[in-house]
N, CA, C and O of each residue as an XYZ file, in Angstrom:
272
protein
N      73.579     92.374     65.195
C      73.252     91.448     66.249
C      72.208     90.467     65.714
O      71.248     90.862     65.053
N      72.409     89.199     66.009
C      71.421     88.216     65.572
C      70.824     87.500     66.782
O      71.241     87.719     67.919
N      69.860     86.658     66.520
C      69.137     85.988     67.587
C      70.012     85.116     68.467
O      69.793     85.028     69.675
N      70.995     84.476     67.871
C      71.884     83.604     68.642
C      72.680     84.427     69.650
O      72.837     84.020     70.802
N      73.180     85.577     69.220
C      73.944     86.437     70.130
C      73.072     86.932     71.272
O      73.527     87.020     72.413
N      71.824     87.255     70.973
C      70.915     87.770     71.995
C      70.574     86.669     72.986
O      70.516     86.920     74.190
N      70.350     85.464     72.505
C      69.981     84.361     73.401
C      71.100     83.984     74.363
O      70.830     83.417     75.422
N      72.339     84.284     74.021
C      73.463     83.954     74.894
C      73.614     84.929     76.054
O      74.357     84.651     76.995
N      72.935     86.052     76.006
C      73.052     87.074     77.041
C      72.085     86.789     78.196
O      71.055     86.136     78.026
N      72.450     87.300     79.371
C      71.601     87.134     80.542
C      70.461     88.149     80.490
O      70.469     89.071     79.675
N      69.486     87.962     81.370
C      68.347     88.877     81.428
C      68.793     90.303     81.761
O      68.280     91.267     81.194
N      69.743     90.429     82.676
C      70.232     91.764     83.040
C      70.937     92.437     81.868
O      70.770     93.636     81.647
N      71.716     91.677     81.123
C      72.388     92.235     79.948
C      71.370     92.668     78.902
O      71.544     93.695     78.244
N      70.315     91.889     78.750
C      69.277     92.245     77.784
C      68.564     93.528     78.192
O      68.262     94.368     77.344
N      68.293     93.684     79.484
C      67.647     94.909     79.954
C      68.536     96.114     79.674
O      68.054     97.159     79.237
N      69.820     95.968     79.923
C      70.766     97.055     79.677
C      70.824     97.389     78.191
O      70.814     98.561     77.813
N      70.884     96.364     77.354
C      70.926     96.581     75.908
C      69.646     97.251     75.421
O      69.690     98.151     74.583
N      68.510     96.810     75.947
C      67.228     97.370     75.542
C      67.147     98.850     75.896
O      66.673     99.656     75.095
N      67.601     99.205     77.079
C      67.601    100.597     77.496
C      68.489    101.438     76.577
O      68.098    102.529     76.163
N      69.673    100.934     76.259
C      70.595    101.657     75.386
C      70.011    101.817     73.984
O      70.140    102.879     73.375
N      69.373    100.773     73.476
C      68.785    100.850     72.133
C      67.608    101.817     72.088
O      67.417    102.520     71.095
N      66.827    101.856     73.151
C      65.703    102.798     73.190
C      66.209    104.234     73.218
O      65.622    105.112     72.586
N      67.296    104.478     73.950
C      67.893    105.816     73.968
C      68.421    106.182     72.582
O      68.252    107.311     72.121
N      69.056    105.220     71.928
C      69.573    105.470     70.595
C      68.438    105.768     69.614
O      68.557    106.663     68.777
N      67.347    105.025     69.717
C      66.200    105.261     68.845
C      65.639    106.661     69.070
O      65.267    107.347     68.118
N      65.581    107.075     70.310
C      65.105    108.415     70.637
C      65.992    109.473     69.978
O      65.499    110.419     69.364
N      67.299    109.297     70.116
C      68.241    110.248     69.519
C      68.143    110.249     67.995
O      68.233    111.304     67.368
N      67.962    109.086     67.407
C      67.826    109.007     65.953
C      66.564    109.716     65.472
O      66.570    110.368     64.427
N      65.482    109.586     66.241
C      64.256    110.299     65.868
C      64.461    111.805     65.897
O      63.957    112.518     65.029
N      65.201    112.297     66.895
C      65.484    113.721     66.959
C      66.344    114.162     65.781
O      66.105    115.216     65.191
N      67.336    113.362     65.444
C      68.194    113.698     64.307
C      67.391    113.745     63.016
O      67.596    114.627     62.182
N      66.478    112.794     62.853
C      65.656    112.783     61.644
C      64.765    114.018     61.580
O      64.614    114.625     60.520
N      64.181    114.386     62.705
C      63.286    115.539     62.741
C      64.021    116.846     62.453
O      63.456    117.768     61.866
N      65.285    116.916     62.869
C      66.047    118.143     62.648
C      66.826    118.118     61.338
O      67.522    119.078     61.010
N      66.711    117.029     60.593
C      67.380    116.938     59.298
C      68.852    116.596     59.380
O      69.581    116.791     58.408
N      69.311    116.092     60.517
C      70.727    115.775     60.693
C      71.044    114.290     60.543
O      72.210    113.899     60.595
N      70.028    113.469     60.359
C      70.239    112.022     60.291
C      70.850    111.658     58.944
O      70.272    111.933     57.892
N      72.021    111.039     58.991
C      72.708    110.646     57.759
C      72.496    109.170     57.442
O      72.283    108.803     56.287
N      72.555    108.331     58.459
C      72.432    106.889     58.241
C      71.007    106.460     58.583
O      70.727    106.061     59.714
N      70.121    106.542     57.614
C      68.714    106.219     57.871
C      68.508    104.731     58.118
O      67.531    104.349     58.761
N      69.385    103.903     57.633
C      69.252    102.457     57.830
C      69.454    102.076     59.293
O      68.993    101.022     59.731
N      70.139    102.927     60.045
C      70.372    102.623     61.458
C      69.057    102.599     62.240
O      68.910    101.821     63.183
N      68.105    103.445     61.852
C      66.807    103.445     62.534
C      66.134    102.088     62.413
O      65.599    101.561     63.390
N      66.162    101.532     61.228
C      65.551    100.225     61.002
C      66.265     99.144     61.813
O      65.621     98.280     62.409
N      67.585     99.197     61.831
C      68.359     98.205     62.569
C      68.067     98.281     64.068
O      67.937     97.254     64.733
N      67.967     99.492     64.590
C      67.687     99.656     66.020
C      66.294     99.132     66.349
O      66.113     98.434     67.346
N      65.309     99.466     65.515
C      63.947     98.970     65.754
C      63.915     97.451     65.760
O      63.261     96.842     66.607
N      64.609     96.848     64.830
C      64.619     95.382     64.757
C      65.345     94.763     65.940
O      64.930     93.720     66.446
N      66.429     95.397     66.386
C      67.146     94.894     67.558
C      66.271     94.967     68.801
O      66.272     94.046     69.617
N      65.521     96.061     68.950
C      64.610     96.198     70.085
C      63.561     95.088     70.034
O      63.282     94.442     71.044
N      62.992     94.874     68.866
C      61.974     93.828     68.723
C      62.561     92.449     69.015
O      61.916     91.615     69.651
N      63.765     92.218     68.554
C      64.425     90.923     68.771
C      64.621     90.683     70.261
O      64.350     89.589     70.754
N      65.088     91.693     70.978
C      65.326     91.536     72.413
C      64.006     91.324     73.142
O      63.915     90.465     74.018
N      62.982     92.099     72.789
C      61.682     91.937     73.445
C      61.108     90.550     73.199
O      60.482     89.975     74.090
N      61.310     90.009     72.016
C      60.825     88.670     71.699
C      61.513     87.624     72.559
O      60.860     86.730     73.098
N      62.827     87.731     72.691
C      63.587     86.765     73.488
C      63.158     86.844     74.953
O      62.989     85.812     75.604
N      62.980     88.059     75.475
C      62.563     88.235     76.867
C      61.178     87.614     77.079
O      60.942     86.941     78.083
N      60.272     87.842     76.134
C      58.925     87.278     76.250
C      58.960     85.752     76.203
O      58.234     85.093     76.947
N      59.790     85.196     75.346
C      59.920     83.738     75.269
C      60.421     83.176     76.589
O      59.938     82.144     77.054
N      61.388     83.854     77.191
C      61.925     83.386     78.466
C      60.874     83.471     79.559
O      60.790     82.582     80.406
N      60.066     84.536     79.553
C      59.008     84.658     80.554
C      57.991     83.541     80.421
O      57.567     82.947     81.412
N      57.599     83.259     79.169
C      56.636     82.183     78.944
C      57.198     80.841     79.381
O      56.486     80.030     79.973
N      58.474     80.601     79.091
C      59.097     79.344     79.473
C      59.175     79.225     81.005
O      58.943     78.153     81.565
N      59.499     80.322     81.658
C      59.581     80.307     83.120
C      58.187     80.134     83.729
O      58.045     79.484     84.765
N      57.177     80.699     83.109
C      55.818     80.583     83.608
C      55.264     79.185     83.476
O      54.510     78.736     84.339
N      55.620     78.490     82.417
C      55.095     77.143     82.214
C      55.785     76.121     83.109
O      55.224     75.062     83.392
N      57.012     76.437     83.557
C      57.722     75.520     84.433
C      57.220     75.622     85.870
O      57.254     74.643     86.616
N      56.766     76.776     86.247
C      56.367     76.996     87.650
C      55.013     76.395     87.957
O      54.537     76.493     89.088
């Protein structure tokens, strides 16, 4: 997922995606702790996707705040 794809989504879609990614990150942490995690690169990708979504949401909030 890249920034352009994230920016095309609505706020509700972003909230849903963020919730799903946080659940996935939680599950990946458990897999790592129990020694079952095979794709370690997925943890990094999930963290970056979460950060990307949070950044876009924050930008939208700031833009909405400055217009009001």
